[in-house]
C-alpha positions as CSV (number, residue, x, y, z in Angstrom):
1,X,15.1,1.0,37.6
2,X,16.1,2.8,34.4
3,X,13.8,3.1,31.4
4,X,16.3,1.1,29.4
5,X,16.0,-1.8,31.8
6,X,12.3,-1.6,31.8
7,X,12.2,-1.6,28.1
8,X,14.5,-4.7,28.0
9,X,12.3,-6.5,30.5
10,X,9.2,-5.6,28.4
11,X,10.8,-7.0,25.3
12,X,11.6,-10.2,27.1
13,X,8.1,-10.5,28.4
14,X,6.7,-10.0,24.9
15,X,9.1,-12.6,23.6
16,X,8.1,-15.1,26.3
17,X,4.3,-14.6,26.0
18,X,4.3,-14.8,22.3
19,X,6.4,-18.0,22.5
20,X,4.0,-19.5,25.1
21,X,1.1,-18.6,22.8
22,X,2.7,-20.4,19.9
23,X,3.3,-23.4,22.2
24,X,-0.4,-23.6,22.9
25,X,-1.2,-23.4,19.2
26,X,1.4,-26.1,18.4
27,X,-0.3,-28.4,20.9
28,X,-3.7,-27.8,19.4
29,X,-2.3,-28.3,15.9
30,X,-0.7,-31.6,16.8
31,X,-3.9,-32.8,18.5
32,X,-5.8,-32.3,15.3
33,X,-3.1,-33.7,13.0
34,X,-2.5,-36.9,15.0
35,X,-6.1,-37.9,14.3
36,X,-5.1,-38.2,10.6
37,X,-3.4,-41.4,11.8
38,X,-5.7,-42.7,14.5
39,X,-9.1,-41.4,13.5
40,X,-9.3,-40.2,9.9
41,X,-13.0,-39.2,10.0
42,X,-12.3,-37.1,13.1
43,X,-9.4,-35.4,11.3
44,X,-11.7,-34.4,8.4
45,X,-14.4,-33.2,10.8
46,X,-12.0,-31.1,12.9
47,X,-10.2,-29.7,9.9
48,X,-13.5,-28.7,8.3
49,X,-14.6,-27.0,11.5
50,X,-11.3,-25.1,11.7
51,X,-11.4,-24.2,8.0
52,X,-15.0,-22.7,8.0
53,X,-15.6,-21.4,11.5
54,X,-15.7,-17.6,11.3
55,X,-14.2,-17.2,14.8
56,X,-11.2,-19.3,13.8
57,X,-10.8,-17.8,10.4
58,X,-11.3,-14.1,11.0
59,X,-10.2,-13.7,14.7
60,X,-7.9,-16.6,15.9
61,X,-6.0,-17.0,12.6
62,X,-5.0,-13.3,12.3
63,X,-3.9,-13.4,16.0
64,X,-1.8,-16.5,15.3
65,X,-0.1,-14.9,12.3
66,X,0.6,-11.7,14.4
67,X,2.0,-14.0,17.2
68,X,4.4,-15.6,14.8
69,X,5.6,-12.2,13.4
70,X,5.9,-10.6,16.9
71,X,7.9,-13.6,18.2
72,X,10.4,-13.7,15.5
73,X,10.8,-10.0,15.1
74,X,11.3,-9.6,18.8
75,X,13.8,-12.5,18.7
76,X,15.9,-10.6,16.1
77,X,15.7,-7.3,18.1
78,X,16.8,-9.0,21.3
79,X,19.7,-10.7,19.5
80,X,20.9,-7.5,18.0
81,X,20.7,-5.6,21.3
82,X,22.5,-8.4,23.2
83,X,25.3,-8.3,20.6
84,X,25.6,-4.6,20.9
85,X,25.8,-5.0,24.7
86,X,28.9,-7.2,24.3
87,X,31.1,-5.1,22.0
88,X,34.3,-6.8,23.2
89,X,34.5,-10.4,22.0
90,X,35.9,-13.1,24.2
91,X,39.4,-14.2,23.1
92,X,38.4,-17.7,23.8
93,X,34.9,-19.2,23.9
94,X,34.7,-22.4,26.0
95,X,31.7,-23.9,24.2
96,X,29.2,-25.5,26.6
97,X,31.1,-24.3,29.6
98,X,29.5,-20.9,29.0
99,X,26.3,-21.9,27.2
100,X,24.8,-24.7,25.2
101,X,24.9,-24.8,21.4
102,X,21.1,-24.5,21.3
103,X,21.0,-21.3,23.4
104,X,23.8,-19.8,21.2
105,X,22.0,-20.5,18.0
106,X,18.4,-19.7,18.7
107,X,18.3,-17.2,15.8
108,X,19.6,-19.9,13.5
109,X,17.1,-22.5,14.5
110,X,14.4,-19.9,14.6
111,X,15.2,-18.7,11.1
112,X,15.0,-22.3,9.7
113,X,11.7,-22.8,11.5
114,X,10.4,-19.6,10.0
115,X,11.4,-20.7,6.6
116,X,9.6,-24.0,7.2
117,X,6.5,-22.1,8.3
118,X,6.6,-20.4,4.9
119,X,6.6,-23.8,3.2
120,X,3.8,-24.9,5.5
121,X,1.7,-21.8,4.7
122,X,2.3,-22.5,1.0
123,X,1.2,-26.1,1.4
124,X,-1.9,-25.6,3.4
125,X,-3.0,-22.0,4.2
126,X,-2.5,-20.6,0.7
127,X,-4.2,-23.7,-0.7
128,X,-7.2,-23.1,1.6
129,X,-7.4,-19.4,0.6
130,X,-7.3,-20.4,-3.1
131,X,-9.9,-23.2,-2.7
132,X,-12.4,-21.2,-0.6
133,X,-12.1,-17.6,-2.0
134,X,-10.4,-17.7,-5.4
135,X,-11.1,-20.9,-7.2
136,X,-14.3,-21.3,-5.0
137,X,-14.2,-25.1,-4.8
138,X,-17.2,-27.1,-3.7
139,X,-17.3,-27.4,0.0
140,X,-16.2,-31.0,0.8
141,X,-15.7,-32.1,4.4
142,X,-13.9,-35.2,3.3
143,X,-11.1,-33.6,1.3
144,X,-8.7,-32.8,4.1
145,X,-7.1,-36.2,4.7
146,X,-6.4,-36.9,0.9
147,X,-4.9,-33.4,0.7
148,X,-2.7,-34.0,3.7
149,X,-1.5,-37.4,2.4
150,X,-0.6,-35.9,-0.9
151,X,1.9,-33.5,0.7
152,X,3.9,-36.4,2.0
153,X,4.2,-38.4,-1.3
154,X,7.3,-36.5,-2.3
155,X,10.3,-37.8,-0.3
156,X,12.2,-34.5,-0.5
157,X,9.3,-32.5,1.0
158,X,8.8,-35.2,3.6
159,X,12.4,-35.0,4.8
160,X,12.3,-31.2,4.8
161,X,9.4,-31.5,7.2
162,X,11.4,-34.0,9.3
163,X,14.5,-31.9,9.4
164,X,12.5,-28.8,10.3
165,X,10.8,-30.5,13.2
166,X,14.2,-31.6,14.5
167,X,15.3,-28.0,14.5
168,X,12.0,-27.0,16.1
169,X,12.7,-29.4,18.9
170,X,16.1,-27.9,19.5
171,X,14.6,-24.4,19.4
172,X,11.9,-25.4,21.9
173,X,14.4,-27.2,24.2
174,X,15.9,-23.9,25.2
175,X,13.0,-21.5,24.4
176,X,10.1,-23.1,26.2
177,X,11.9,-23.3,29.5
178,X,13.5,-19.8,29.0
179,X,10.0,-18.3,28.5
180,X,9.1,-19.1,32.1
181,X,12.4,-17.8,33.4
182,X,11.9,-14.5,31.5
183,X,8.5,-14.2,33.2
184,X,10.1,-14.6,36.6
185,X,8.9,-18.2,37.4
186,X,11.5,-19.1,39.9
187,X,10.4,-22.7,40.2
188,X,11.9,-23.5,36.8
189,X,15.1,-25.0,38.2
190,X,17.3,-27.9,37.2
191,X,15.4,-31.1,37.9
192,X,12.0,-29.7,38.9
193,X,8.7,-30.8,37.5
194,X,8.0,-27.8,35.3
195,X,11.5,-27.9,33.7
196,X,11.1,-31.6,33.0
197,X,7.7,-30.9,31.5
198,X,9.1,-28.3,29.1
199,X,11.9,-30.6,28.0
200,X,9.6,-33.6,27.5
201,X,7.1,-31.5,25.5
202,X,9.8,-30.0,23.4
203,X,10.8,-33.5,22.3
204,X,7.5,-35.3,22.2
205,X,5.4,-32.8,20.1
206,X,8.0,-32.4,17.3
207,X,8.6,-36.1,17.4
208,X,4.8,-36.6,17.0
209,X,4.8,-34.4,13.9
210,X,7.7,-36.3,12.5
211,X,5.8,-39.5,13.1
212,X,2.8,-38.2,11.2
213,X,4.9,-37.1,8.2
214,X,6.7,-40.5,8.0
215,X,3.6,-42.5,8.6
216,X,1.8,-41.0,5.6
217,X,4.9,-41.1,3.4
218,X,5.7,-44.7,4.0
219,X,2.0,-45.7,4.0
220,X,1.9,-44.3,0.5
221,X,5.0,-46.2,-0.6
222,X,3.6,-49.5,0.7
223,X,0.0,-48.9,-0.5
């Protein structure tokens, strides 16, 4: 096997592993956020723990940020290399007969999700940094739910969140399953249990985040 092929396989493995790492984070993030609807006190407790635990703040959080950067940079690199490997364009592209829209537009959906992450970081992470280290606000373990609800008062911001999670679902629909394929998991075949799980997860988790955003938005309107 040539060094070029080995390098290509290595890049795919990095892409797959970083994607699966982000899937784990997204699951954990949803688990905490859904408590804002079903158990508000628990949401405040868990959010406070995540916000002030040194291991989370100074070890896991930098790893998460690095995972996001690696995943999207590697995605761009793979897309560029794949394009260079096909210098001759097809005279006719037969749409889904060759590949799905989602698989052909992973860079597009990924770029929108990355832009959304920028907004999300601005809404929550930068706010936390300012509160704890710059403005040095008084430690308050009950502030998290009101702060979350405040973000979904604005209908424009709420629908940006909704649209971003729809695109995230599309991105995951192809990417989650492809991560296992890139790692050589041969059991990921059409109709098998693992494949069904990746598709179900790719829909249900983003749908859950959409539900959280709309719940707090409409709850504010009717309050």
